[in-house]
C-alpha positions in Angstrom: -5.8 28.3 -8.9 -3.8 30.9 -12.3 -6.3 29.8 -14.3 -9.3 30.6 -12.5 -7.9 33.8 -11.3 -6.8 34.2 -15.2 -10.5 34.0 -16.1 -12.0 36.3 -13.1 -9.9 39.0 -13.7 -10.5 38.9 -18.1 -14.6 38.9 -16.4 -13.9 42.1 -14.5 -11.9 43.9 -17.1 -14.7 43.0 -19.6 -17.3 44.9 -17.1 -15.2 47.4 -16.4 -14.5 48.0 -20.7 -18.3 47.9 -20.5 -19.1 50.5 -18.1 -16.8 53.0 -20.2 -18.3 52.2 -23.1 -21.7 52.8 -21.3 -20.3 56.3 -19.9 -18.7 56.8 -23.2 -22.2 56.3 -25.4 -24.8 57.8 -23.5 -28.3 57.1 -24.0 -31.6 58.3 -23.1 -31.6 56.2 -20.0 -28.1 56.9 -18.8 -28.0 60.1 -17.2 -26.2 62.1 -14.8 -27.9 61.9 -11.7 -28.5 57.6 -12.4 -25.3 57.3 -14.3 -23.2 57.6 -10.3 -25.1 54.3 -9.4 -24.3 52.6 -12.5 -20.8 53.2 -12.2 -21.1 52.6 -8.2 -22.7 48.9 -8.6 -20.3 47.3 -11.6 -17.0 49.0 -9.8 -18.7 46.7 -6.9 -18.9 43.8 -9.0 -15.1 43.4 -10.5 -13.6 44.5 -7.8 -14.3 41.1 -6.8 -12.7 39.8 -9.6 -9.4 42.1 -9.2 -6.5 43.0 -8.0 -7.0 45.9 -4.9 -5.3 48.3 -7.0 -6.5 47.4 -10.1 -9.5 48.2 -8.8 -8.8 51.4 -7.7 -7.6 52.4 -10.7 -9.9 51.2 -12.8 -12.2 53.0 -10.6 -10.6 56.6 -11.1 -11.1 56.2 -14.6 -14.8 55.0 -14.7 -15.4 59.0 -12.9 -12.8 60.3 -14.5 -14.7 59.1 -18.1 -18.3 60.0 -16.1 -16.8 63.7 -15.5 -15.6 63.7 -19.4 -18.5 62.6 -21.0 -21.7 63.9 -18.7 -20.5 66.6 -16.3 -20.9 69.9 -18.2 -18.8 72.0 -19.7 -18.9 68.1 -21.1 -15.7 66.6 -23.1 -13.8 68.8 -20.6 -11.9 68.3 -17.4 -13.6 71.4 -15.9 -15.6 70.8 -12.8 -18.1 73.7 -11.0 -16.7 72.9 -7.5 -20.1 74.1 -6.1 -22.3 72.4 -8.5 -20.7 68.8 -9.8 -17.2 68.7 -7.2 -19.2 67.8 -4.3 -20.5 64.5 -6.9 -17.1 63.3 -8.1 -15.1 63.4 -5.0 -18.2 61.7 -3.6 -18.8 59.2 -6.4 -14.7 58.5 -6.4 -14.4 57.8 -2.1 -17.8 55.6 -2.1 -16.2 53.7 -5.5 -12.9 52.9 -3.2 -14.4 52.7 -0.4 -17.1 50.0 -1.7 -14.1 48.5 -3.1 -11.4 48.1 -0.9 -14.3 46.5 1.6 -15.1 43.8 -1.1 -11.4 43.1 -1.1 -10.9 43.1 2.4 -14.3 40.9 3.3 -13.2 38.8 0.1 -10.2 38.1 1.7 -11.4 37.3 5.3 -13.5 34.8 3.7 -10.8 33.1 2.2 -8.8 33.3 5.1 -12.4 31.5 7.1 -12.6 29.0 4.6 -8.3 28.5 4.8 -8.8 28.2 8.5 -11.7 25.6 8.2 -10.1 23.0 5.8 -6.7 23.3 8.0 -9.1 22.7 10.8 -10.2 20.2 9.6 -7.2 18.5 8.2 -6.3 19.1 12.1 -8.5 16.9 13.5 -8.6 13.7 10.7 -5.0 13.9 10.8 -5.6 13.7 15.3 -7.9 10.8 14.2 -5.5 8.7 12.1 -2.8 9.1 14.8 -5.4 7.7 17.3 -6.1 4.5 15.3 -2.7 3.9 13.9 0.2 1.9 16.4 3.6 3.1 15.4 3.1 7.3 14.4 6.6 6.6 12.7 4.6 5.2 9.7 2.7 8.1 9.2 6.0 10.7 9.0 5.7 10.7 5.1 2.2 11.5 5.2 2.8 14.3 7.7 5.6 15.8 5.3 3.0 16.1 2.8 0.4 17.4 4.6 3.3 20.4 5.8 4.4 20.6 2.2 0.5 21.7 1.2 0.3 23.9 3.9 3.4 25.8 4.3 3.8 29.0 2.4 7.2 30.7 1.1 9.6 28.0 1.9 11.6 26.3 -0.7 11.9 22.8 0.9 10.1 21.2 4.2 12.1 18.4 5.9 10.1 16.7 8.5 12.2 13.5 10.2 13.2 12.5 13.8 16.8 12.8 13.6 18.9 14.9 12.4 21.1 11.6 11.2 18.4 10.3 8.5 18.1 13.4 6.3 20.8 13.4 3.6 19.8 17.1 2.2 20.9 19.5 5.5 24.2 21.0 6.0 26.3 21.0 9.0 25.1 24.3 10.1 21.4 23.0 9.3 22.0 19.3 11.2 23.4 21.5 14.4 20.1 23.9 14.4 18.0 20.4 14.1 19.7 19.0 16.8 19.5 22.1 19.2 15.7 22.1 18.0 15.2 18.9 19.1 17.0 19.3 22.4 15.5 22.9 23.6 11.9 21.1 22.3 11.3 25.1 21.2 11.0 26.2 18.1 14.0 28.3 16.4 15.3 30.5 13.3 14.5 33.5 11.4 11.5 35.4 13.6 11.3 33.4 16.8 13.6 35.4 18.8 15.8 32.1 18.8 18.9 32.1 16.6 17.2 34.8 14.3 20.4 34.8 12.4 19.2 31.5 11.1 18.0 31.6 8.0 15.9 28.5 7.9 12.4 28.0 10.2 12.7 24.5 12.6 9.9 23.3 14.4 9.7 20.6 17.3 7.6 17.5 16.9 6.4 18.4 20.8 5.8 16.1 23.3 4.7 16.9 27.0 8.5 16.2 27.8 10.9 16.6 25.2 10.7 16.9 21.3 10.6 13.5 19.6 11.4 15.4 15.7 11.8 18.2 13.9 10.4 20.2 10.8 12.8 22.1 9.0 11.2 25.0 6.6 13.8 25.9 4.4 14.4 29.4 2.8 11.6 31.9 1.8 10.5 35.1 3.7 9.0 33.7 6.9 7.5 35.7 9.7 7.2 33.3 12.5 4.7 35.6 14.6 2.5 36.8 11.9 2.4 33.9 9.4 -1.0 31.5 10.1 0.6 28.3 8.8 3.2 28.5 11.2 0.4 27.9 14.0 -1.2 25.5 12.0 2.2 22.8 11.2 2.9 23.7 14.8 -0.3 22.1 15.6 0.2 19.3 13.5 3.6 18.4 14.4 2.5 18.6 18.3 -0.2 15.6 17.8 2.0 14.1 16.5 5.0 14.4 19.1 1.9 13.6 21.9 1.1 10.2 19.4 4.9 9.2 19.9 5.1 10.2 23.6 1.7 7.9 23.7 3.6 5.3 21.9 6.4 5.3 24.5 4.3 5.5 27.4 2.7 2.2 26.4 5.7 0.3 25.3 6.9 1.2 29.0 4.2 0.3 31.0 4.1 -3.0 28.7 7.6 -3.5 29.7 6.9 -2.9 33.5 4.5 -5.9 33.3 6.6 -8.0 31.0 9.2 -7.6 34.2 6.5 -7.9 36.9 5.5 -10.7 35.3 9.5 -12.0 34.6 10.2 -11.2 38.5 6.8 -13.3 39.3 7.8 -16.5 37.0 11.4 -16.3 38.6 10.0 -16.5 42.0 7.6 -19.3 41.2 10.0 -21.1 39.2 12.6 -21.1 42.3 9.3 -21.3 44.9 8.6 -24.9 42.9 12.4 -25.5 42.7 12.1 -25.7 46.7 9.2 -27.8 46.3 10.6 -30.1 44.6 13.6 -30.9 46.0 12.6 -30.8 49.6 10.6 -34.0 49.9 13.8 -36.5 48.9 16.4 -34.4 50.4 14.3 -35.4 53.5 14.8 -38.8 52.8 18.1 -39.0 51.9 18.5 -36.8 55.4 16.5 -39.0 57.6 17.8 -42.6 55.8 21.4 -41.2 56.2 20.7 -39.9 60.0 19.3 -43.1 60.6 22.3 -45.2 59.4 24.8 -43.3 61.3 23.1 -42.7 64.6 22.0 -46.8 64.6 24.2 -48.4 62.8 24.9 -50.8 65.7 22.0 -51.3 66.2 20.2 -52.0 62.5 20.6 -55.0 60.5 22.3 -55.5 57.2 18.8 -55.7 55.7 17.7 -52.1 57.2 20.5 -50.4 56.6 20.8 -51.4 52.8 17.4 -50.5 52.8 18.3 -47.3 53.9 20.9 -47.2 51.5 19.0 -48.1 48.9 16.6 -45.2 49.4 19.0 -42.9 49.5 20.3 -44.2 45.9 16.7 -43.6 44.7 16.0 -40.4 46.3 19.4 -39.2 45.1 18.4 -40.3 41.6 15.2 -38.4 42.1 17.0 -35.2 43.0 19.8 -35.7 40.4 16.6 -35.9 37.7 15.1 -32.5 39.3 18.5 -31.0 38.9 18.7 -31.7 35.4 15.0 -30.8 34.5 16.2 -26.9 36.3 19.2 -27.1 34.1 17.6 -27.6 31.0 14.2 -25.4 31.3 17.0 -22.7 32.6 18.8 -23.2 29.0 15.7 -23.2 27.1 14.0 -20.5 29.2 17.2 -18.1 27.5 17.1 -15.6 24.8 17.5 -17.0 20.5 17.7 -20.6 22.2 19.0 -22.6 19.4 18.9 -26.7 19.9 20.6 -28.8 17.6 18.6 -31.4 16.0 19.0 -34.1 13.2 16.7 -36.9 12.1 16.2 -39.4 14.9 14.1 -42.9 15.2 11.3 -43.1 17.6 12.1 -46.5 18.7 15.3 -45.7 19.7 14.5 -43.2 22.2 11.8 -45.4 23.7 13.9 -47.8 23.9 16.9 -45.8 25.8 14.0 -44.4 27.9 13.1 -47.9 29.0 16.9 -48.7 29.7 16.7 -45.2 32.1 13.8 -46.9 33.9 15.3 -50.1 34.4 18.4 -48.8 35.7 16.7 -47.1 38.4 15.6 -50.4 39.4 11.7 -49.2 38.6 9.4 -51.6 40.4 7.1 -51.8 37.5 7.3 -50.6 33.8 4.6 -49.2 31.2 2.7 -51.2 28.9 4.2 -49.6 25.4 2.8 -49.5 22.3 4.8 -48.3 19.3 3.4 -48.5 15.7 4.9 -49.9 12.8 6.9 -47.8 10.1 6.9 -44.7 12.2 8.9 -41.8 10.0 12.3 -39.9 11.8 11.7 -37.0 13.6 13.9 -34.3 13.1 14.3 -33.3 17.1 17.3 -33.2 19.9 16.8 -36.7 21.2 18.2 -35.5 25.1 15.4 -33.5 25.1 12.5 -35.3 23.9 14.3 -38.7 25.9 13.9 -36.2 29.0 10.0 -35.3 28.3 9.3 -39.0 28.3 11.8 -39.6 31.2 9.5 -37.0 33.2 5.8 -38.1 31.9 6.2 -42.1 32.1 8.1 -41.4 35.7 5.1 -39.5 37.0 2.4 -41.4 35.7 3.9 -44.4 37.1 4.4 -42.8 40.7 0.2 -41.4 40.6 -0.9 -44.5 39.0 -2.7 -47.3 40.7 -1.2 -50.9 40.3 1.5 -52.1 37.9 0.4 -52.3 33.7 -2.0 -49.4 34.2 0.7 -47.2 32.8 0.4 -47.4 28.9 3.1 -45.4 26.2 1.2 -45.4 22.9 3.6 -44.0 19.9 1.7 -43.4 16.6 1.2 -40.6 13.7 -1.5 -38.3 13.1 -1.7 -36.4 10.2 1.6 -34.6 10.0 2.9 -35.6 13.7 4.4 -38.0 15.4 2.4 -38.6 19.3 3.0 -39.9 22.4 0.5 -40.8 24.7 1.0 -41.5 28.0 -2.1 -43.2 30.2 -2.5 -43.5 33.8 -5.5 -44.9 35.9 -4.4 -42.2 38.7 -5.9 -39.2 40.2 -7.8 -37.4 37.4 -7.6 -33.4 36.8 -10.1 -30.9 37.5 -11.3 -28.8 34.0 -9.1 -25.8 34.6 -5.6 -27.6 35.0 -6.7 -30.2 31.4 -4.2 -27.6 29.3 -2.0 -26.9 31.4 -1.1 -30.0 33.3 -2.0 -30.6 37.2 0.9 -29.3 39.4 -0.6 -31.3 42.4 0.7 -34.7 40.7 3.9 -33.7 41.3 5.1 -32.5 37.8 6.3 -29.1 39.1 9.5 -28.4 37.1 9.2 -31.7 35.3 5.9 -29.8 33.8 7.6 -26.7 32.9 10.2 -28.4 31.1 7.8 -30.5 28.9 6.3 -27.0 28.2 9.5 -25.9 27.1 11.0 -28.8 25.2 7.7 -28.8 22.9 7.7 -24.9 22.1 11.3 -25.8 21.2 10.1 -28.3 18.6 6.9 -26.4 17.4 4.9 -29.1 18.8 2.2 -29.3 21.5 1.6 -30.8 25.1 -2.2 -31.6 25.8 -3.6 -32.5 29.3 -7.2 -34.2 30.0 -8.7 -36.5 32.4 -12.1 -39.1 31.7 -15.1 -37.2 31.6 -16.9 -39.6 32.9 -15.1 -41.2 35.9 -12.5 -38.5 36.3 -9.9 -40.8 37.1 -6.9 -41.3 34.9 -4.5 -38.8 32.9 -3.9 -39.1 29.1 -0.8 -37.3 28.5 -0.4 -36.0 24.8 2.7 -35.1 23.4 3.6 -34.1 20.1 6.1 -33.6 17.4 5.8 -32.1 13.6 7.1 -34.0 10.0 6.5 -30.5 8.3 11.0 -30.2 8.8 11.2 -34.5 7.6 9.4 -33.9 4.8 10.6 -31.1 3.5 14.3 -32.2 4.0 12.7 -35.8 1.9 11.7 -33.7 -1.3 
């Protein structure tokens, strides 16, 4: 910019020097009648290239040279006021007026170009903020924009809080916090804390300020400086973007809270639904024993007692499932895991089924040579117990439930198949609560998620009878430990 100004200044001086040579050594074609026109034309050109004060001074020297060389008596500065005085005064006035008007027009054009450029910057900045999810990531870009825009400031600091700025002293931090709290500009020429040496512009949203721009030092007139208005517009765009981001986060939090409340309500409803049936059986059997003891045979009393024991075990399983699910649903869940044998876990589940005196056991097929699985044995056994117990309740006949354990690529897969009621298409991925899984289903999904595994439900596409449940655990962790 300075190099261009120097080049333009040299061209202006060269034009003025040429004009002086023409006036100093006039030719036949330069006369007293046309020399004023040449003088005004050339002075109009170099006035666009030189500062205003210098242009006025050079125009005055050119008029004096015209008077000295061409106005009778020549080679003197004496002037016949009646004949040539008005000509010289008119030349001087017209030359100065044109010089002033041209310089003024040039300044206006420069301001218009600058304003158009800043308007374009504001539009581009607005588009950039609209596309970004986190406006705070653009804070350094905003500071660069403002630093290129401000005039007469030694330093520009833009931050959200004063604690993030190391270059501010105690008084500046106090003013920073005051600007952040009041959401109004303060400092030099603002009408608020005019005794401050710096200017503080807030990053305004509709409800509060989200940050502050500190223009350190310099001679700033808040009410007359155009760049202050443009800088405030950029800061306001940033403040509104931060406010939109906060509104989106609050809306998302409200939706999550509503979803959590809905899930909690469904969770409690599911608990009540799953426990209502066994509790009703227990109460009915206990009432029959108490009220009809004298009329019941030993076999009937034994039958009611066994029913109470069976339904109590069911309530106990539901309680265990509920407590385990509640523990896995908490924040930052850490489940202890270690390498476990697949065969041992399957054997433990079958032993548990035998203790409950189940009518029949599932058919079990376990592939030989399965690797150890890095898992929580208690949780995995609980999942298998839930899946097998549910399949046996809804299967058609003994021997129709099958547990197959095999290795597929980098997973150990547990497949539980039955011949009971199938599922519709919308239930194949999440399971079918109408089949009685309820809390057990949610627990199985939670355990699969904790182990970074997967749980999948499917039915026969032809007959629609029977359900195949696939519970898979990854082997990646095992392989890494072995390596």
